[in-house]
C-alpha positions in Angstrom: 168.2 87.2 50.2 172.0 87.1 49.7 172.8 90.7 50.0 173.4 92.6 53.2 171.1 95.6 53.4 171.4 98.6 55.7 168.8 98.3 58.4 165.3 99.2 57.2 164.2 98.7 60.8 166.5 99.2 63.9 166.9 95.8 65.5 167.4 96.9 69.1 164.6 97.0 71.6 164.2 100.7 71.9 161.1 102.8 72.6 159.6 106.1 71.8 159.1 108.8 74.4 156.6 111.2 72.8 157.9 114.7 73.0 154.5 116.4 73.4 156.1 119.5 74.8 157.9 120.1 71.5 154.6 119.5 69.7 152.9 122.1 71.8 155.7 124.6 71.1 155.4 124.0 67.4 151.7 125.0 67.7 152.5 128.3 69.4 151.4 131.4 67.5 154.9 132.3 66.3 155.1 129.0 64.5 151.6 129.2 63.0 149.6 132.0 61.5 151.4 135.3 62.1 149.9 137.5 64.8 150.6 141.1 65.5 152.9 141.8 68.5 150.1 143.9 70.2 147.6 141.0 69.9 150.2 138.5 71.4 151.0 140.9 74.2 147.3 141.4 74.9 146.8 137.7 75.1 149.7 137.2 77.4 148.5 140.1 79.6 145.1 138.5 79.9 146.6 135.1 80.8 148.9 136.8 83.3 146.0 138.4 85.1 144.0 135.1 85.2 147.1 133.2 86.3 147.7 135.5 89.1 144.1 134.9 90.2 144.8 131.2 90.5 143.3 130.0 87.2 145.2 126.7 86.6 144.5 126.6 82.9 145.8 130.1 82.4 148.8 129.3 84.5 149.5 126.3 82.2 149.0 128.3 79.0 151.1 131.2 80.2 153.9 128.8 81.3 153.8 127.0 78.0 154.1 130.3 76.1 157.0 131.5 78.2 158.8 128.2 77.7 158.1 128.1 74.0 159.3 131.7 73.4 162.0 131.6 76.1 164.5 134.3 75.1 166.1 134.6 78.4 166.7 132.6 81.6 164.1 134.8 83.3 161.4 133.6 80.7 162.4 130.0 81.4 162.2 130.4 85.1 158.8 132.2 84.9 157.6 129.5 82.6 158.5 126.7 84.9 157.0 128.7 87.8 153.6 128.9 86.2 153.7 125.2 85.0 154.6 124.2 88.5 151.7 126.3 89.9 149.2 124.7 87.6 150.6 121.2 88.4 150.1 121.9 92.1 146.4 122.4 91.3 146.3 118.9 89.8 146.1 120.2 86.2 147.1 117.1 84.2 148.6 118.8 81.2 150.9 120.8 83.5 151.8 117.7 85.5 152.8 116.0 82.3 154.9 119.0 81.1 156.6 119.3 84.5 157.4 115.6 84.4 158.9 116.1 81.0 161.0 119.0 82.1 162.4 117.1 85.0 163.0 114.0 82.8 164.9 116.0 80.3 166.5 118.6 82.6 165.0 121.5 80.7 164.6 124.6 82.8 165.1 122.6 85.9 167.7 120.2 87.2 167.2 116.7 85.9 165.3 114.7 88.5 163.9 111.3 87.5 162.1 110.9 90.8 160.2 114.1 90.3 159.6 113.3 86.6 158.1 110.0 87.7 156.0 111.7 90.4 154.5 114.1 87.9 153.9 111.6 85.2 152.1 109.4 87.7 149.9 112.2 88.8 148.9 113.0 85.2 148.6 109.3 84.2 146.2 108.8 87.1 143.9 111.4 85.4 144.0 109.4 82.1 146.6 111.6 80.4 147.7 109.2 77.7 151.0 110.8 76.9 151.9 110.8 80.6 150.9 107.2 80.7 153.2 106.5 77.7 156.2 108.3 79.3 155.6 106.7 82.6 155.7 103.3 80.9 158.9 104.3 79.2 160.5 105.2 82.6 159.5 101.7 83.9 160.9 100.3 80.7 164.3 102.0 81.1 164.5 102.0 84.9 164.6 105.8 85.3 163.7 106.9 88.8 162.3 103.5 89.5 163.6 99.9 89.1 163.1 98.4 85.7 159.7 96.7 85.5 158.7 95.5 82.0 155.3 94.4 83.4 154.5 97.9 84.7 155.7 99.3 81.4 153.3 97.0 79.5 150.5 98.0 81.9 150.9 101.8 81.2 151.6 101.4 77.5 148.3 99.4 77.3 146.4 102.1 79.2 147.6 104.8 76.8 147.2 102.6 73.7 143.6 101.9 74.6 143.0 105.7 74.5 144.3 105.8 70.9 147.8 107.1 71.6 149.7 105.9 68.5 153.1 106.2 70.2 152.0 104.0 73.0 150.4 101.6 70.5 153.8 101.3 68.7 155.6 100.8 72.0 153.1 98.2 73.2 153.4 96.3 69.9 157.2 96.3 70.3 156.8 94.7 73.8 154.5 92.0 72.4 157.0 91.3 69.6 159.9 91.0 72.0 158.1 89.2 74.7 159.1 91.8 77.2 156.8 92.0 80.3 154.5 89.4 78.6 154.6 86.3 76.5 155.7 86.9 72.9 152.5 87.5 70.9 152.9 88.3 67.2 149.1 88.6 66.9 148.9 91.4 69.5 152.0 93.0 68.1 150.4 93.1 64.6 147.2 94.5 66.1 148.9 97.4 67.8 151.4 98.2 65.0 148.4 98.2 62.6 146.4 100.6 64.8 149.3 103.0 65.0 150.1 102.7 61.3 146.5 103.5 60.4 146.8 106.7 62.4 149.7 107.7 60.2 152.7 106.9 62.4 155.6 106.3 60.1 157.6 104.1 62.6 154.6 101.8 62.9 154.0 101.7 59.2 157.6 100.7 58.7 157.4 98.0 61.4 154.2 96.6 60.0 156.0 96.4 56.6 158.6 94.2 58.4 155.9 91.7 59.3 154.6 91.5 55.8 158.1 91.3 54.3 159.0 88.3 56.5 155.5 86.8 56.8 155.3 87.1 60.6 151.8 86.4 61.7 150.5 87.2 58.2 151.2 85.7 54.8 154.4 87.1 53.2 153.4 89.9 51.0 156.1 92.0 49.4 153.6 94.3 47.7 151.9 95.2 51.0 155.4 95.6 52.6 156.3 98.1 49.8 153.0 100.0 50.2 153.5 100.4 54.0 157.2 101.3 53.8 156.4 103.9 51.1 153.9 105.6 53.4 156.6 105.9 56.0 159.3 107.0 53.5 157.0 109.7 52.1 156.7 111.1 55.6 160.5 111.5 55.7 161.5 108.5 57.8 165.1 107.9 56.6 165.3 104.3 57.4 162.0 103.7 55.5 163.4 105.6 52.6 166.4 103.3 52.6 164.2 100.3 52.8 162.1 101.5 49.9 165.3 102.0 47.9 166.2 98.4 48.7 162.9 97.1 47.5 163.3 99.0 44.2 166.9 97.7 43.9 165.7 94.0 44.3 162.3 94.3 42.7 160.4 93.0 45.7 156.9 94.3 45.8 157.7 97.0 43.2 159.2 96.9 39.7 163.0 96.6 39.6 164.1 100.2 39.2 167.6 101.3 39.8 166.8 104.9 39.3 164.2 105.0 42.0 166.3 102.9 44.2 169.2 105.3 43.9 167.0 108.3 44.5 165.4 106.9 47.6 168.9 106.0 49.0 169.9 109.6 48.3 166.9 110.9 50.3 167.7 108.5 53.1 171.3 109.8 53.2 170.1 113.4 53.2 167.9 112.6 56.1 170.8 111.2 58.1 170.8 107.5 57.3 174.5 107.1 56.6 174.1 103.3 56.2 172.5 103.9 52.8 175.8 105.4 51.4 177.5 102.0 50.8 174.3 100.6 49.3 174.1 103.6 46.9 177.8 103.4 46.1 177.4 99.7 45.1 174.4 100.4 43.1 176.0 103.2 41.2 178.6 100.8 39.8 176.0 99.0 37.7 174.1 102.1 36.6 174.6 104.1 33.4 175.5 107.8 33.5 172.0 108.6 32.2 170.4 106.6 35.0 172.6 108.3 37.6 171.6 111.7 36.1 167.9 110.8 36.3 168.2 109.6 39.8 170.0 112.8 40.9 167.4 114.9 39.2 164.6 113.0 41.0 166.3 113.2 44.4 167.1 116.9 44.1 163.7 117.8 42.9 161.8 115.7 45.5 159.7 117.2 48.2 161.6 117.9 51.4 159.5 115.9 53.9 159.5 117.0 57.5 161.5 114.6 59.6 159.7 112.6 62.3 160.1 113.8 65.8 163.4 112.3 67.3 162.4 109.1 68.9 164.1 106.3 70.6 162.0 103.6 69.1 163.4 101.5 66.3 162.2 99.5 63.4 163.4 96.0 62.6 165.9 95.1 59.9 164.3 93.2 57.0 167.2 90.8 57.2 167.3 90.4 61.0 164.5 87.9 61.4 
């Protein structure tokens, strides 16, 4: 290919830290089916009573609710108090959350050593998300010297439990040869596993393998299918990549209208690199094509963005 294309996949060796705490907050009653105030208050009262009696699960649930609905510093402090109490009873979910809070400095002073300690405690109980985040700390050297081998070990432990984020991270290590010999076969295996679970970053990365023919025969149609799955989940860099495939007719019919509309979605999602590509494409499109593209883009479904993640995807042109 002769053209320079904005990155469909980020080329740097970055990794996801799964923000499970945010996922739990999103599942709290106020973000789901509406519940009456009296019912919520009753539930909290029941949890409060059980928590005060030393029930670790109730302590964890109460702490989670207080943190999710924290309207004041007092709520945050009480939430952390109950999470800490449950963690002290070796409750794995609470240990993970406490580790996350220490890692991010949310509700407590940032302390990587304590984050590591709590992740390790939860990981020892086979908590896959804690295993993934522990691996990430070894990968980045937070609270512990960098150790790619230990990162690989913990990513593998979580990946074997079906954690799609860990699978994607593990696949990246095999691709880069970090902590292990480079192994495209293993990288493909784990990216595919994460992609099949619906993870857009993994779908986009797997598309990279098919686009370049790495470990598999080059297959533009399969690359387009995979990157479309990621794009339709709202991954901006995948939307940009799908726009590029439409612009060049690789794996999909040549279609400037669709290319422009996907670039527009990518830009709206925060991928500024698509702006130049779209501007260049606009120069060779008719007014009617531009009108159609704008109509498609403005009328498209607003897909929820993926959780902010530090993992990347590889540029189609970087190999």
